[in-house]
Structure formats: C-alpha cells, structure tokens
N, C-alpha and C positions, 0 to 999 in steps of 0.2 A: 840517382841523386847523390850529392856529396854533403858532408857535414863541414861547417865552417864556424867562424866566430867573428863578432864585431870586436876589433882589437882595443876599443876604448876601455874595455874591461881591465886591460893591463897598461893603462896610461902611465902608471908609476914606474914601469920597467923600461929599459932601453929596448929598441926595436929587435935587436939580436936576442935579448933575453926573452922577449915576448914570443918571437918565432919559435925558439927552442921549446918553450912551455906549451905552445899551441901544437907543435908537432908531437910532443910527448903525450899529449892528451888524445892522440889518435885522430886529429882533425886534418882536413885536406884543403881548406880554403880560408882566406882572411878577407874581411871587409874593413877598409881603412877609412878613418875619419880625416877629412881634409880641412875642417874649420867649422865656424858657426857653433851651434850647440854641442856637437861631439868633440870639438877641439881638433888639434892637429899634432898630437904628441908623437906620432909615428911617421910623419911625412913632412917634407919641406916643399910646399906647393910651388912657391916662386923659384926655388932652386932647381927643382926637377923640370919646370917649364923653361928655364933659362939655359939648361945644359942637357943636351940629348944623351950624352954619354953617362951622365950622372943618373938620368932616368933609366937607362938600360941596366946600369949596375944595380939600381934599386930593385928592378924587376927580377934580375938574376939572383939577387940575394934571397928573395922569396922563393924562387924556383929551386934554389940549392937546398932549401929546407923541405923540399917535396910538397910545396904549397902553391896554390894559385890565388889570384885576386878575384873575388866574386863581384865586388862593387867598390866604388869610391863614394863616400857618404858625407854630405855637407848640409844636414838638416838645419834649415834656418827659416827666416820669414822675409822673403824678398818683397812682400806686399805691406810690410810694416808702415804705419802712418808716419813714423819718424824717418825722414829721408836718410839720415846718417846710417841707421840700421838697415833699411831697405837696400841702399846702395852697396853697403859692405857685403850683405848676404848675396846680392845679385852678382857682385864681382867674384866672390868665392865660388859661387855656382858656375859661372862661365869659365873660370880658371880650372875648376874641377873637370868640366866637360873637355876642355882642351888637353888636360893631363890624361884623362881616361883614353882619349884617342891615341896619345903618344904611348901609353903603357899597354894598349890593346885590351882595355877593360870595357866590356860591353854595356855596363849599366852604371848610372849615377843615381844615388838615392837622396831624396830631400823631402821637405814638407811643401804643401801647396802655399802656405802662408795665410795670413788673415789681415785685411785692412782694418781701418777704423770705421767710423760712421760717416765721415766726410773728409774733404781735403784739409780741414783745419784740425782734425783729431790728433791726439798725441799717443793713444794706446789702441791696440787691436780691440775689435768689438765682435765677439763670436755670437751670432744669433742662434738661439736654440728653441724659440717658440714663435708662432705667427701673430700673437696678439699681446699688447695693443698694436694697432695697425702700423705704427711707426717702424716696427721691426721688419715688416715686409718691404717697406721703402728702403731701409738700410740694406737688406739682403740683395735686393735688385741692384742697388747702386754698387755694392761690393762686386757682384758678378759682372755686370755690364761695363763698369768704368775701370775696374782694377784687375780682377782675376782673369777674365777672358783675354783682354789685351796683353797682359804680361805673359801668360802661359802660351799664347799663340806665337809670340815672338821668341820666347825662351825655347820652346819646343822646336821651332824652325832652326834656331842656332844649334841645338843638339843634333838634329838631323844632318846639318851641314858638316858636322864632325863625326858622323857615323856612330853616335852614342844614343842609347835609349834612356829616358828619364822615368824613374820609378818614384812616384809620390807616395809617401806613407800616410794613409788615412789616420788622422789623429784628432780627437776632440780638442777644440781650441782653434782649429784651422778650418778653412773653407771646405776642404776635402777631408771628411771624417768617417765616411761609411761607403757602402757599395753604391748607393744612389748618386752621391755627390761625385764619387770617382768616375763613374760611367758618364755622368752628365758632362764633366769637363773633357773627358776623352772623346766623347761624341762631337764636341765642338772643335777641339784642337787637332785631333787625329790620333792614329794608332801608334805613333811614336811615343806617346805619353801613356804610361801604365802605372802599375801599383807595386809598392813594396808592402807585401801583406804581413802584418804583425797581429797575430790572434789576440794578444793581450789587450789591445785597444777595442776589439770587437766583443770579447767575452763580457766585460763589465757593462757594455751597453745593451746586453741581452740578445746579441746576435747569435744565430746558429752558424758557427764558423765553417763547417763543411758546406753548408748551403751558400754562404757568402763566396766561398772559393769557386763553387760551381757557377755562380752568377757572374763572377769576374772573368773566369776562364782565361783566355789568351792575354788578358790585360795584366796578368800577374807576371812581372819581370824579375822579382826578387822576393825572398821570403825570410822573415825574422822568426826565430823560435824563441818566444817569450810567453810566459803564462801570466794569468792574474786570478786572484781568488776573491770572492765576495764574502763579506761577514754577514751572515743571515740576520743576526740581531740588529746590527746597525742599519742594514738595508730595510728591515721591517719597520724601523722607526722613521727613517729619513729618505729612503729611496737611494738610487745609485748616483745622483748628481752630488758631488762632494768636493768642496773647495778647500778642505783642510790640507795642510802640508803633508807630504808623504811621510814625514818623520812621526806624525801622530798616528801610528799604525793601529793601535788598539781602538781608536775612536773612528777610524775611517770606514766607509761603506765597502771599500775594496782596496787591494794593494797588488803591486806587481810581485809575481813569484817566479822562481826558476821552473823550467819545464817539468811537469809531473807533480808539482806541489799545489797547483790550482785545479788541474784536470788530469785524470789518470791515463795510463798507457793506452787503454782502449780508445779514448778520445783522440789521442795523438795519432794512433793508427788510422782512425777515421779521417783525420786531417790529411795525413800522407796519402791515403787512398783517394781523397777528393782531388788532391794536387795531381796525382797520376791520371785521374779521369779527365782532367782538363789539359793534359799534355805537359805539365810542368816537370822538367827533368834537369833542374839546375841545383843551386846550392841552398841548403837549409842553414842559415846563419844564426848562431846562438847569440842572443842579446841578454846578458845577465844583469838584472836590476832588482834583485831580491835582497832587501835589507835584513832579512832574517837569516841569510846564509853568507858564509865567507865567500871570497872570490873563487877559491879553488873548489870548495865543496859544492857551491852553486853551479859552477861550470861542469864539474864531473857528474853531478846529479842529472843535469840536462843531457850530457853525452850518453849516460847510461840508458835513459829513457829513449832517446832518439835513435840510438844504435839498434834498439829492439823494434823501433817503429818504421824506420825508413826502408824502402825497397830499392836495392842497388842494381839488381839485374833487370834486363828488359823483360816485359811480360811475354808469355808464350801465346801462340795462337790457340783458339778454342779447339784443341785436338779431340775433345770428347764429344763434339757434335757431329 
C-alpha cells in the first residue's frame, strides 16, 4: 500500500508548491480534483484533453517529484433534477474519464448523485425512511427511471476508455452505504466500484472493517478520513444532523483527521481488512478537520497511517 493525499487540501497553492509540500510530507501519490464539488485548482481539464504533449508534461511533472496519480476525482451530482447542474457534472465526469485514459490513471472517483422526486423537481430528494408510503414510490422512481439508466450508460462509457469508476458512498446520494453500493454494482457491472471513505460510515454506526469485508473487490480507491461523534449531542438527538458543519459544538458528529476520531488500533484493523480483501493500492488522505490546521491535520494523519499501513507483501504461513 502507498500513502497519498487528495490535493484539494492545497488548492490555495500552485501545483508546483503543492507537489513539493506533498513530497516533503513523505507521501507517494496524489489524487487530483478535476471539477464539480472538489474544484479544479491543480488541473486544466480542457487544456490537457486538447493537447497530448501538455498532458504528458503534466504527468511527468508529478513523476519528477517522485509521485504517482492515484485517481482523478470529480465528485458531483449527474442525477440532479436541475438539468443545468446534471449536464455540467456529467460533462465533467466524461471529460475526466477521457483524461484518465490519456494520463494512464486507472480510477475516476465521483458520487452516485441523487435525483428529485419527479421530472418536475428542482432539488434532490434523499429518501431515508420507508413511511409514509410516498417515500417508497419516490425511491423506486429514482432507481428505475434515473439511477440505473444513467449509471448503466456512464459505466459503459468508462469501460470503453479503460477506466474504472469508484463511487463514494455518501449520505445525501442514492449510494450511501454497503447495501446501495452493491445493489447498483450488481445491476451495472463490475466496472463500477467504490471509493471507500470511513468517515461517512463511522457516523452512520457502521462497523468499518466489516463493511470493507462485505465490499471486497468492489473497493477501487480509499480515502483516509475520520469522524467523531459527540456523545452528549447524539444522546439527545441521534446521528441525523442537518446543522452546518461550522456549528461544531452543537453537531452530533464532525469530520476529523485520521486518529482524532478513532485510534491507531482501529486504523490498523481497517488496514488489515483492506489486505484481507486484496486491496493493495493507495490510501489517499482527505483532510476536512475544522479543528486542525492544514499542515497539522495532514501530518497527524500521516503519523497514524505510517504506523498502520502494511507496505511489504505478506509471507506464506511458514509456521504451519
């Protein structure tokens, strides 16, 4: 396994400055945002697609710093009921797939998206309970009329370009847990997998190593991000919390850097589960901890993960 970082953390720096900082942190890979929610501060999507030599120079710049590209990421909502948003996010996704092929990047990361409740809706409608019965009708419509048709076509497009798609399960979207990820994968095919981010599972009450074991070969990419629950706030209101992330003291949970939500032992168990299912790719740090500075949050995660990851191949059971 290798350690990397999602470079949106350093969006305020030039690409050269970010690469130097990442290399100095002892990391080996970068995940690059190409647009939609992550932005595109470190890449020119249209420019690299329009100029093969420019794309080659871009890749060489990363390699010259001793780094590789683990994934291109364009987290968006291509199922958004507003056609302008859906069309933009779909266009960015397809351009990102084509660029990944050109740059020889095996994985593109994004969200599944979430439709509205009908063709006349203006905003996404995330269904979280089965009653009143209207919600079951909405959920069936979302899957049958929007989610399955879109991802069947989008996944086929990715296959044609030799790229795997890793959907990040995230509350607020159709794919948000193990069950929904495997449901869509079973329908669309094995070219559609998961970008596993433990932070979105922890606060839902999921046993993360168990979820990794259940997803298995469907895990194409991995985000190292933590989350912590506030016992007092959870005791009063549960874990479903719509308050802004800035209201940290009043929220049921918040994102934390690796090790500040769950300790080293838990992260060792996570790494062990990844090895058991055959994952031997990049652990990409995503730092979204509002209690820590950019540098301290990143280096805190690096410190924990360097003690948790297993870099060498396992030995055969020579003792049996």
